[in-house]
DSSP file (Angstrom, degrees, kcal/mol; ACC not computed):
  #  RESIDUE AA STRUCTURE BP1 BP2  ACC     N-H-->O    O-->H-N    N-H-->O    O-->H-N    TCO  KAPPA ALPHA  PHI   PSI    X-CA   Y-CA   Z-CA
    1    1 A M              0   0    0      0, 0.0     2,-0.1     0, 0.0    33,-0.1   0.000 360.0 360.0 360.0 127.4  -52.6  -41.9  103.4
    2    2 A S        -     0   0    0     32,-0.2     2,-0.4    33,-0.1    34,-0.2  -0.464 360.0-132.0 -83.5 157.3  -49.6  -41.8  101.2
    3    3 A S        -     0   0    0     32,-0.2     2,-0.5    -2,-0.1    32,-0.1  -0.913  11.8-130.5-112.3 136.2  -46.1  -40.8  102.4
    4    4 A Y        -     0   0    0     32,-0.6    34,-0.3    -2,-0.4    31,-0.0  -0.730  21.6-169.5 -82.3 125.4  -43.9  -38.3  100.7
    5    5 A V        -     0   0    0     -2,-0.5    32,-0.0    32,-0.1    34,-0.0  -0.962  20.6-131.0-117.6 112.8  -40.4  -39.6  100.2
    6    6 A P        -     0   0    0      0, 0.0     2,-0.4     0, 0.0    16,-0.0  -0.347  20.1-126.4 -64.3 141.7  -37.9  -37.0   99.1
    7    7 A T        -     0   0    0     -2,-0.0     2,-0.7     1,-0.0     0, 0.0  -0.749  13.8-134.0 -90.1 131.3  -35.8  -37.9   96.1
    8    8 A V        +     0   0    0     -2,-0.4     3,-0.1     1,-0.2    -1,-0.0  -0.768  24.5 178.9 -86.5 118.0  -32.0  -37.7   96.5
    9    9 A L        +     0   0    0     -2,-0.7     2,-0.3     1,-0.2    -1,-0.2   0.737  64.3   8.8 -93.5 -25.1  -30.6  -35.9   93.5
   10   10 A S        -     0   0    0      2,-0.2    -1,-0.2     1,-0.0     0, 0.0  -0.975  64.2-122.4-150.1 163.8  -27.0  -35.8   94.4
   11   11 A A  S    S+     0   0    0     -2,-0.3    -1,-0.0    -3,-0.1     2,-0.0   0.560  79.8 106.9 -83.5  -8.0  -24.6  -37.2   97.0
   12   12 A A  S    S-     0   0    0      1,-0.1    -2,-0.2     3,-0.0    -3,-0.1  -0.359  84.3 -98.2 -70.4 151.2  -23.5  -33.7   98.0
   13   13 A R        -     0   0    0      1,-0.1    -1,-0.1    -2,-0.0     2,-0.1  -0.492  44.6-110.8 -67.7 134.6  -24.7  -32.3  101.3
   14   14 A P        -     0   0    0      0, 0.0    -1,-0.1     0, 0.0     2,-0.1  -0.391  31.0-130.6 -68.5 144.8  -27.7  -30.0  100.8
   15   15 A G     >  -     0   0    0     -2,-0.1     4,-2.4     1,-0.1     5,-0.2  -0.228  32.1 -90.8 -83.7 179.5  -27.1  -26.4  101.4
   16   16 A V  H  > S+     0   0    0      1,-0.2     4,-2.4     2,-0.2     5,-0.2   0.903 127.3  51.7 -59.0 -43.5  -29.3  -24.1  103.6
   17   17 A F  H  > S+     0   0    0      1,-0.2     4,-2.5     2,-0.2    -1,-0.2   0.929 110.1  48.3 -60.7 -46.5  -31.4  -23.1  100.6
   18   18 A D  H  > S+     0   0    0      1,-0.2     4,-2.4     2,-0.2    -1,-0.2   0.908 112.4  48.3 -62.2 -43.0  -32.1  -26.8   99.7
   19   19 A R  H  X S+     0   0    0     -4,-2.4     4,-2.5     1,-0.2    -1,-0.2   0.894 111.6  50.4 -64.3 -39.7  -33.0  -27.7  103.2
   20   20 A E  H  X S+     0   0    0     -4,-2.4     4,-2.6    -5,-0.2    -2,-0.2   0.905 110.2  48.9 -67.1 -41.1  -35.3  -24.7  103.5
   21   21 A V  H  X S+     0   0    0     -4,-2.5     4,-2.6     2,-0.2    -2,-0.2   0.926 112.5  49.0 -62.6 -44.4  -37.1  -25.6  100.2
   22   22 A D  H  X S+     0   0    0     -4,-2.4     4,-2.8     1,-0.2    -2,-0.2   0.915 112.0  49.0 -60.0 -43.5  -37.5  -29.2  101.5
   23   23 A R  H  X S+     0   0    0     -4,-2.5     4,-2.7     2,-0.2    -2,-0.2   0.930 112.4  46.6 -62.9 -46.6  -38.9  -27.9  104.8
   24   24 A I  H  X S+     0   0    0     -4,-2.6     4,-2.3     2,-0.2    -2,-0.2   0.920 114.3  48.1 -62.9 -44.0  -41.4  -25.6  103.1
   25   25 A F  H  X S+     0   0    0     -4,-2.6     4,-2.2     2,-0.2    -2,-0.2   0.927 113.0  47.9 -62.5 -45.4  -42.5  -28.3  100.7
   26   26 A D  H  X S+     0   0    0     -4,-2.8     4,-2.4     1,-0.2    -2,-0.2   0.920 112.7  48.3 -61.8 -45.2  -42.9  -30.8  103.5
   27   27 A E  H  X S+     0   0    0     -4,-2.7     4,-2.3     1,-0.2    -1,-0.2   0.870 110.2  52.3 -65.2 -36.4  -44.8  -28.4  105.7
   28   28 A A  H  X S+     0   0    0     -4,-2.3     4,-1.4    -5,-0.2    -1,-0.2   0.925 111.6  45.8 -64.9 -43.8  -47.1  -27.5  102.7
   29   29 A L  H  <>S+     0   0    0     -4,-2.2     5,-2.2     1,-0.2     6,-0.4   0.896 112.8  50.5 -65.3 -39.6  -47.9  -31.2  102.1
   30   30 A R  H ><5S+     0   0    0     -4,-2.4     3,-1.2     1,-0.2    -2,-0.2   0.891 106.6  54.7 -64.9 -39.2  -48.5  -31.8  105.8
   31   31 A A  H 3<5S+     0   0    0     -4,-2.3    -1,-0.2     1,-0.3    -2,-0.2   0.834 107.2  51.0 -63.1 -32.0  -50.9  -28.8  106.0
   32   32 A L  T 3<5S-     0   0    0     -4,-1.4    -1,-0.3    -5,-0.1    -2,-0.2   0.542 114.0-122.2 -80.5  -7.2  -52.9  -30.3  103.1
   33   33 A G  T < 5S+     0   0    0     -3,-1.2    -3,-0.2    -4,-0.4    -2,-0.1   0.758  78.1 119.9  74.3  24.8  -53.0  -33.6  105.1
   34   34 A T      < +     0   0    0     -5,-2.2     2,-0.3   -33,-0.1    -4,-0.2   0.440  66.4  33.9-101.9   0.4  -51.3  -35.6  102.3
   35   35 A T        -     0   0    0     -6,-0.4     2,-0.3   -32,-0.1   -32,-0.2  -0.995  56.7-141.9-153.1 155.7  -48.3  -36.8  104.0
   36   36 A D        -     0   0    0     -2,-0.3   -32,-0.6   -34,-0.2     2,-0.3  -0.847  48.1 -93.4-107.0 153.6  -46.6  -38.1  107.2
   37   37 A R        -     0   0    0     -2,-0.3     2,-0.5   -34,-0.1    63,-0.5  -0.535  41.8-148.6 -66.9 129.4  -43.1  -37.1  108.0
   38   38 A V  B     +a  100   0A   0     -2,-0.3     2,-0.3   -34,-0.3    63,-0.1  -0.898  37.3 129.5-105.2 124.2  -40.8  -39.9  106.7
   39   39 A W        -     0   0    0     61,-0.6    63,-0.3    -2,-0.5    -2,-0.0  -0.972  36.2-151.5-160.7 168.4  -37.6  -40.5  108.6
   40   40 A A        -     0   0    0     -2,-0.3     3,-0.1    61,-0.1    61,-0.1  -0.986  30.7-105.9-146.9 142.9  -35.6  -43.3  110.2
   41   41 A P        -     0   0    0      0, 0.0     2,-0.2     0, 0.0    17,-0.1  -0.350  40.2-101.8 -68.4 149.7  -33.2  -43.2  113.1
   42   42 A A        -     0   0    0     15,-0.3    15,-2.7    14,-0.0     2,-0.3  -0.494  49.3-167.8 -66.6 139.8  -29.5  -43.3  112.5
   43   43 A C  E     -D   56   0B   0     13,-0.2     2,-0.3    -2,-0.2    13,-0.2  -0.928  20.9-159.4-135.2 155.4  -28.2  -46.9  113.3
   44   44 A N  E     -D   55   0B   0     11,-2.0    11,-2.9    -2,-0.3     2,-0.3  -0.960   8.7-173.6-126.2 147.7  -25.0  -48.8  113.8
   45   45 A A  E     +D   54   0B   0     -2,-0.3     2,-0.3     9,-0.2     9,-0.2  -0.982  18.5 145.1-141.8 133.6  -24.5  -52.6  113.5
   46   46 A W  E     -D   53   0B   0      7,-1.9     7,-3.3    -2,-0.3     2,-0.3  -0.961  28.7-140.6-156.6 169.8  -21.4  -54.5  114.4
   47   47 A E  E     -D   52   0B   0     -2,-0.3     5,-0.2     5,-0.2     2,-0.2  -0.952  12.4-179.9-135.1 157.3  -20.1  -57.8  115.8
   48   48 A D        -     0   0    0      3,-2.4    -2,-0.0    -2,-0.3     3,-0.0  -0.682  55.9 -70.8-135.4-165.6  -17.3  -58.8  118.1
   49   49 A G  S    S+     0   0    0     -2,-0.2    88,-0.3     1,-0.2     3,-0.1   0.730 129.5  36.0 -65.4 -22.2  -16.1  -62.2  119.4
   50   50 A N  S    S-     0   0    0      1,-0.2    81,-2.9    86,-0.1     2,-0.3   0.703 120.4 -17.4-105.3 -23.6  -19.2  -62.6  121.6
   51   51 A G  E     - E   0 130B   0     79,-0.3    -3,-2.4    60,-0.1     2,-0.4  -0.935  53.7 -99.0-165.2-176.4  -22.1  -61.1  119.8
   52   52 A F  E     -DE  47 129B   0     77,-2.8    77,-2.8    -2,-0.3     2,-0.4  -0.969  37.2-163.4-123.4 138.3  -23.8  -59.0  117.2
   53   53 A Y  E     -DE  46 128B   0     -7,-3.3    -7,-1.9    -2,-0.4     2,-0.4  -0.945  14.3-168.7-131.9 144.3  -25.1  -55.5  118.1
   54   54 A V  E     -DE  45 127B   0     73,-2.2    73,-3.3    -2,-0.4     2,-0.4  -0.999  10.0-171.0-130.0 130.2  -27.6  -53.0  116.7
   55   55 A Q  E     -DE  44 126B   0    -11,-2.9   -11,-2.0    -2,-0.4     2,-0.4  -0.939   2.4-169.7-119.4 144.9  -27.8  -49.4  118.0
   56   56 A A  E     -DE  43 125B   0     69,-2.2    69,-2.8    -2,-0.4     2,-0.8  -1.000  23.3-129.9-133.4 133.3  -30.5  -46.8  117.1
   57   57 A A  E     + E   0 124B   0    -15,-2.7   -15,-0.3    -2,-0.4    67,-0.2  -0.732  41.0 155.9 -83.2 109.3  -30.3  -43.1  118.0
   58   58 A L    >   +     0   0    0     65,-3.1     3,-1.7    -2,-0.8    65,-0.2  -0.440  15.1 180.0-132.7  58.7  -33.7  -42.4  119.5
   59   59 A P  T 3  S+     0   0    0      0, 0.0     3,-0.1     0, 0.0    -2,-0.0  -0.398  73.3  14.5 -65.1 135.4  -33.3  -39.3  121.8
   60   60 A G  T 3  S+     0   0    0      1,-0.3     2,-0.3    -2,-0.1    62,-0.0   0.353  96.8 124.1  84.8  -6.2  -36.5  -38.3  123.5
   61   61 A W    <   -     0   0    0     -3,-1.7    -1,-0.3    62,-0.1    62,-0.2  -0.683  55.3-137.2 -88.5 141.2  -38.3  -41.5  122.7
   62   62 A E    >   -     0   0    0     -2,-0.3     3,-2.2    -3,-0.1     4,-0.3  -0.698  21.3-118.6 -91.1 147.9  -39.8  -43.6  125.5
   63   63 A P  G >  S+     0   0    0      0, 0.0     3,-1.5     0, 0.0    -1,-0.1   0.824 114.3  63.3 -54.9 -30.9  -39.3  -47.4  125.4
   64   64 A S  G 3  S+     0   0    0      1,-0.3    -3,-0.0     3,-0.0    15,-0.0   0.663  98.4  55.9 -68.9 -14.4  -43.2  -47.8  125.2
   65   65 A E  G <  S+     0   0    0     -3,-2.2    15,-2.0    14,-0.1     2,-0.4   0.413 101.9  69.4 -93.7  -0.2  -43.1  -46.0  121.8
   66   66 A I  E <   -B   79   0A   0     -3,-1.5     2,-0.3    -4,-0.3    13,-0.2  -0.922  60.2-171.4-122.5 141.6  -40.6  -48.5  120.4
   67   67 A S  E     -B   78   0A   0     11,-3.0    11,-2.6    -2,-0.4     2,-0.4  -0.986   6.8-160.4-134.3 150.3  -41.1  -52.2  119.5
   68   68 A L  E     +B   77   0A   0     -2,-0.3     2,-0.3     9,-0.2     9,-0.2  -0.987  12.6 175.5-125.7 134.2  -38.7  -55.0  118.4
   69   69 A E  E     -B   76   0A   0      7,-1.9     7,-3.1    -2,-0.4     2,-0.4  -0.992  13.4-158.1-137.2 146.2  -39.8  -58.2  116.6
   70   70 A I  E     +B   75   0A   0     -2,-0.3     2,-0.3     5,-0.2     5,-0.2  -0.991  21.5 156.7-127.1 126.7  -37.7  -61.0  115.2
   71   71 A E  E >   -B   74   0A   0      3,-2.3     3,-1.2    -2,-0.4    -2,-0.1  -0.957  69.0  -7.6-149.9 129.3  -39.0  -63.4  112.5
   72   72 A N  T 3  S-     0   0    0     -2,-0.3     3,-0.1     1,-0.3    35,-0.1   0.896 128.4 -53.5  52.8  47.3  -37.0  -65.5  110.0
   73   73 A Q  T 3  S+     0   0    0      1,-0.2    34,-3.5    33,-0.1     2,-0.5   0.699 114.5 117.1  63.2  21.9  -33.7  -64.0  111.0
   74   74 A V  E <   -BC  71 106A   0     -3,-1.2    -3,-2.3    32,-0.2     2,-0.5  -0.985  52.6-153.4-121.4 124.9  -35.0  -60.4  110.4
   75   75 A M  E     -BC  70 105A   0     30,-3.1    30,-2.4    -2,-0.5     2,-0.6  -0.847   8.2-158.2 -95.2 127.8  -35.3  -57.9  113.2
   76   76 A T  E     -BC  69 104A   0     -7,-3.1    -7,-1.9    -2,-0.5     2,-0.6  -0.936   4.2-166.7-107.7 122.3  -37.9  -55.2  112.8
   77   77 A L  E     +BC  68 103A   0     26,-3.1    26,-2.7    -2,-0.6     2,-0.3  -0.948  16.9 173.1-108.4 119.5  -37.5  -52.0  114.8
   78   78 A K  E     +BC  67 102A   0    -11,-2.6   -11,-3.0    -2,-0.6     2,-0.3  -0.919   8.8 176.1-128.2 152.4  -40.6  -49.9  114.8
   79   79 A G  E     +BC  66 101A   0     22,-1.9    22,-2.0    -2,-0.3     2,-0.3  -0.993   6.0 179.4-152.4 151.7  -41.6  -46.7  116.6
   80   80 A E  E     + C   0 100A   0    -15,-2.0     2,-0.3    -2,-0.3    20,-0.2  -0.950  11.3 155.6-153.2 133.1  -44.5  -44.3  116.7
   81   81 A R  E     - C   0  99A   0     18,-2.0    18,-1.8    -2,-0.3     2,-0.2  -0.988  44.2 -97.7-152.2 155.9  -45.2  -41.2  118.7
   82   82 A K        -     0   0    0     -2,-0.3     2,-0.3    16,-0.2    -2,-0.0  -0.480  40.0-120.0 -71.8 140.9  -47.2  -38.0  118.4
   83   83 A E        -     0   0    0     -2,-0.2     2,-0.1    15,-0.1    -1,-0.1  -0.650  29.4-117.5 -80.7 138.7  -45.4  -35.0  117.1
   84   84 A S        -     0   0    0     -2,-0.3     2,-0.3     1,-0.0    -1,-0.1  -0.457  25.0-142.9 -75.5 149.1  -45.4  -32.1  119.5
   85   85 A R        -     0   0    0     -2,-0.1     5,-0.1     5,-0.0    -1,-0.0  -0.857  21.4-108.4-111.3 146.9  -47.1  -28.9  118.4
   86   86 A A    >   -     0   0    0     -2,-0.3     3,-1.1     3,-0.2     2,-0.5  -0.626  41.7-117.2 -71.1 123.4  -45.9  -25.4  119.2
   87   87 A P  T 3  S-     0   0    0      0, 0.0     3,-0.1     0, 0.0    -1,-0.1  -0.503  83.9 -26.5 -68.6 117.7  -48.4  -24.0  121.7
   88   88 A D  T 3  S+     0   0    0     -2,-0.5     2,-0.3     1,-0.2    -2,-0.0   0.855 124.0  90.4  47.6  44.1  -50.2  -21.0  120.1
   89   89 A G  S <  S-     0   0    0     -3,-1.1     2,-0.4     0, 0.0    -1,-0.2  -0.880  73.5-107.6-152.4-176.7  -47.2  -20.4  117.9
   90   90 A T        -     0   0    0     -2,-0.3     2,-0.2    -3,-0.1    -5,-0.0  -0.982  30.4-123.1-124.3 131.4  -45.5  -21.0  114.6
   91   91 A Y        -     0   0    0     -2,-0.4     3,-0.1     1,-0.2    -6,-0.0  -0.510  22.4-179.2 -70.1 138.9  -42.4  -23.1  114.1
   92   92 A H  S    S+     0   0    0      1,-0.4     2,-0.3    -2,-0.2    -1,-0.2   0.553  81.4  17.8-105.7 -20.3  -39.5  -21.3  112.4
   93   93 A L        +     0   0    0    -70,-0.0    -1,-0.4     0, 0.0     2,-0.3  -0.964  65.0 177.4-149.3 133.1  -37.3  -24.5  112.6
   94   94 A R        +     0   0    0     -2,-0.3    -3,-0.0    -3,-0.1     3,-0.0  -0.809  24.7 136.6-143.9  99.2  -38.5  -28.0  113.1
   95   95 A E        +     0   0    0     -2,-0.3     2,-0.8     2,-0.1    -1,-0.1   0.452  40.6 103.3-121.4  -6.2  -35.9  -30.8  113.0
   96   96 A I        -     0   0    0      1,-0.0     2,-0.1     0, 0.0     0, 0.0  -0.723  69.0-139.2 -84.1 112.3  -36.9  -33.0  116.0
   97   97 A A        +     0   0    0     -2,-0.8     2,-0.2   -14,-0.1    -2,-0.1  -0.366  33.0 157.6 -78.6 148.4  -38.7  -35.9  114.3
   98   98 A G        +     0   0    0     -2,-0.1     2,-0.2     2,-0.1   -16,-0.2  -0.559  35.0  74.5-137.4-154.1  -41.8  -37.7  115.5
   99   99 A G  E    S- C   0  81A   0    -18,-1.8   -18,-2.0    -2,-0.2     2,-0.3  -0.563  88.6 -32.5  83.5-142.8  -44.3  -39.8  113.7
  100  100 A R  E     +aC  38  80A   0    -63,-0.5   -61,-0.6    -2,-0.2     2,-0.3  -0.825  50.4 175.1-119.9 154.9  -43.6  -43.3  112.6
  101  101 A F  E     - C   0  79A   0    -22,-2.0   -22,-1.9    -2,-0.3     2,-0.3  -0.984  10.3-165.5-151.0 158.3  -40.5  -45.3  111.4
  102  102 A V  E     - C   0  78A   0     -2,-0.3     2,-0.4   -63,-0.3   -24,-0.2  -0.976   6.5-178.4-143.5 131.6  -39.6  -48.8  110.5
  103  103 A R  E     - C   0  77A   0    -26,-2.7   -26,-3.1    -2,-0.3     2,-0.4  -0.996  10.4-156.9-128.7 137.9  -36.1  -50.3  110.2
  104  104 A L  E     - C   0  76A   0     -2,-0.4     2,-0.4   -28,-0.2   -28,-0.2  -0.925   6.9-171.6-115.3 140.0  -35.3  -53.9  109.2
  105  105 A F  E     - C   0  75A   0    -30,-2.4   -30,-3.1    -2,-0.4     2,-0.6  -0.987  19.0-139.9-132.8 122.3  -32.1  -55.7  109.9
  106  106 A R  E     - C   0  74A   0     -2,-0.4   -32,-0.2   -32,-0.2   -33,-0.1  -0.718  27.0-140.9 -78.6 123.3  -31.1  -59.1  108.5
  107  107 A L        -     0   0    0    -34,-3.5     6,-0.0    -2,-0.6    -1,-0.0  -0.639  16.9-109.8 -87.5 141.5  -29.5  -61.0  111.4
  108  108 A P    >   -     0   0    0      0, 0.0     3,-1.4     0, 0.0    -1,-0.1  -0.341  26.3-118.4 -65.1 151.9  -26.5  -63.2  110.8
  109  109 A G  T 3  S+     0   0    0      1,-0.3    -2,-0.0     3,-0.0   -36,-0.0   0.662 106.4  69.0 -65.8 -16.7  -27.1  -67.0  111.1
  110  110 A F  T 3  S+     0   0    0     25,-0.1    22,-3.0     2,-0.1    -1,-0.3   0.460  80.0  96.7 -85.4   0.8  -24.6  -67.3  114.0
  111  111 A V  E <   -F  131   0B   0     -3,-1.4     2,-0.9    20,-0.2    20,-0.2  -0.633  68.8-137.6 -93.5 151.1  -26.7  -65.3  116.5
  112  112 A D  E >   -F  130   0B   0     18,-3.0     3,-1.7    -2,-0.2    18,-0.5  -0.846  19.3-176.0-102.2  93.7  -29.0  -66.8  119.1
  113  113 A H  E >  S+     0   0B   0     -2,-0.9     3,-1.1     1,-0.3    -1,-0.1   0.656  77.0  71.5 -71.1 -12.6  -32.0  -64.5  118.9
  114  114 A E  E 3  S+     0   0B   0      1,-0.2    -1,-0.3    16,-0.1    -2,-0.0   0.743 100.4  47.4 -69.2 -22.1  -33.6  -66.4  121.8
  115  115 A K  E <  S+     0   0B   0     -3,-1.7    15,-0.3    15,-0.2    -1,-0.2  -0.023  85.0 135.7-108.2  29.1  -31.0  -64.7  124.1
  116  116 A A  E <   -     0   0B   0     -3,-1.1     2,-0.3    13,-0.1    13,-0.2  -0.430  30.7-172.8 -75.9 151.1  -31.4  -61.2  122.8
  117  117 A S  E     -F  128   0B   0     11,-2.0    11,-3.0    -2,-0.1     2,-0.4  -0.975   7.5-157.3-140.5 156.2  -31.6  -58.2  125.1
  118  118 A A  E     -F  127   0B   0     -2,-0.3     2,-0.4     9,-0.2     9,-0.2  -0.999   6.3-174.6-139.0 138.4  -32.3  -54.5  124.6
  119  119 A V  E     -F  126   0B   0      7,-2.3     7,-3.0    -2,-0.4     2,-0.6  -0.999  10.4-159.7-133.1 133.1  -31.5  -51.4  126.6
  120  120 A H  E     +F  125   0B   0     -2,-0.4     2,-0.4     5,-0.2     5,-0.2  -0.945  30.2 154.5-113.5 109.9  -32.6  -47.9  126.0
  121  121 A K  E >   -F  124   0B   0      3,-2.4     3,-1.9    -2,-0.6    -2,-0.1  -0.999  61.6  -6.7-142.5 133.0  -30.2  -45.4  127.7
  122  122 A N  T 3  S-     0   0    0     -2,-0.4    -1,-0.1     1,-0.3     3,-0.1   0.824 128.4 -53.6  53.2  37.1  -29.3  -41.8  127.1
  123  123 A G  T 3  S+     0   0    0      1,-0.2   -65,-3.1   -65,-0.2     2,-0.5   0.522 116.3 109.4  80.8   5.2  -31.3  -41.8  123.8
  124  124 A I  E <   -EF  57 121B   0     -3,-1.9    -3,-2.4   -67,-0.2     2,-0.6  -0.966  54.4-154.4-118.9 123.9  -29.5  -44.8  122.4
  125  125 A L  E     -EF  56 120B   0    -69,-2.8   -69,-2.2    -2,-0.5     2,-0.5  -0.853  14.3-169.1 -92.1 125.4  -31.3  -48.2  122.0
  126  126 A T  E     -EF  55 119B   0     -7,-3.0    -7,-2.3    -2,-0.6     2,-0.5  -0.974   5.2-167.4-119.9 121.2  -28.8  -51.1  122.0
  127  127 A V  E     -EF  54 118B   0    -73,-3.3   -73,-2.2    -2,-0.5     2,-0.5  -0.929   9.0-161.3-107.9 127.9  -29.9  -54.5  121.0
  128  128 A T  E     -EF  53 117B   0    -11,-3.0   -11,-2.0    -2,-0.5     2,-0.5  -0.933   9.8-173.6-116.2 129.4  -27.5  -57.4  121.8
  129  129 A F  E     -E   52   0B   0    -77,-2.8   -77,-2.8    -2,-0.5     2,-0.2  -0.987  20.2-138.5-119.2 121.5  -27.5  -60.8  120.3
  130  130 A L  E     -EF  51 112B   0    -18,-0.5   -18,-3.0    -2,-0.5   -79,-0.3  -0.515  22.8-114.0 -76.3 146.8  -25.1  -63.4  121.7
  131  131 A K  E     - F   0 111B   0    -81,-2.9   -20,-0.2   -20,-0.2     2,-0.1  -0.523  34.4-103.7 -75.1 146.7  -23.3  -65.7  119.3
  132  132 A R    >>  -     0   0    0    -22,-3.0     3,-1.7    -2,-0.2     4,-0.9  -0.424  33.2-114.6 -64.1 147.5  -24.1  -69.3  119.4
  133  133 A E  G >4 S+     0   0    0      1,-0.3     3,-0.8     2,-0.2    -1,-0.1   0.873 116.4  55.1 -55.3 -40.3  -21.4  -71.3  121.1
  134  134 A E  G 34 S+     0   0    0      1,-0.2    -1,-0.3   -24,-0.0    -2,-0.0   0.687 105.9  53.7 -69.7 -15.8  -20.5  -73.2  118.0
  135  135 A A  G <4 S+     0   0    0     -3,-1.7    -1,-0.2   -25,-0.2    -2,-0.2   0.626  85.7 100.1 -92.3 -14.6  -20.0  -69.8  116.1
  136  136 A K  S << S-     0   0    0     -4,-0.9     2,-0.1    -3,-0.8   -86,-0.1  -0.453  80.4-112.3 -72.2 142.6  -17.5  -68.4  118.6
  137  137 A S        -     0   0    0    -88,-0.3     2,-0.3    -2,-0.1    -1,-0.1  -0.424  39.4-178.2 -72.2 150.3  -13.9  -68.5  117.7
  138  138 A R        -     0   0    0     -2,-0.1     2,-0.5     2,-0.0    -1,-0.0  -0.988  26.6-117.0-147.8 155.1  -11.7  -70.8  119.7
  139  139 A R        -     0   0    0     -2,-0.3     2,-0.6     2,-0.0    -2,-0.0  -0.795  22.5-153.2 -96.9 133.3   -8.1  -71.7  119.8
  140  140 A I        -     0   0    0     -2,-0.5     2,-0.3     2,-0.0    -2,-0.0  -0.924  14.4-133.5-109.8 124.0   -7.1  -75.3  119.1
  141  141 A M        -     0   0    0     -2,-0.6     2,-0.6     1,-0.0    -2,-0.0  -0.545  14.1-141.6 -76.8 136.9   -3.9  -76.6  120.7
  142  142 A I        -     0   0    0     -2,-0.3     2,-0.3     2,-0.0    -1,-0.0  -0.876  12.5-149.5-101.2 124.6   -1.6  -78.5  118.4
  143  143 A E              0   0    0     -2,-0.6     0, 0.0     1,-0.1     0, 0.0  -0.676 360.0 360.0 -91.6 147.0    0.1  -81.5  120.0
  144  144 A G              0   0    0     -2,-0.3    -1,-0.1     0, 0.0    -2,-0.0   0.428 360.0 360.0-158.7 360.0    3.5  -82.5  118.7
């Protein structure tokens, strides 16, 4: 099954008309069974003196619907869940995403992925990688 990926034509924010056309087009393709909804969660990545962190916004997702894998310094974040259907009704607006997603993150060489941890709380998944001891900054005293 092929996936429809919308083409971004400009950097400007789409207006109501553009969003509505995209929605109608997406729903028409889905009704024909030719596409899955394509999306990815919003993410943040940063570091501080102790570690490297990745956050993903996954409100309404259960931890059992999300998986994390690390191979060759690349973290793969995947998720899949069934999309809810309107019981005996028709959607007039549908923006809560379901379906599948995959995000890849190249991890810096200074992290110890053996000591990684992940917490899913209040709709935010936070993955923490501690820095290797040799990568942490330290102050060296100068004798004189």
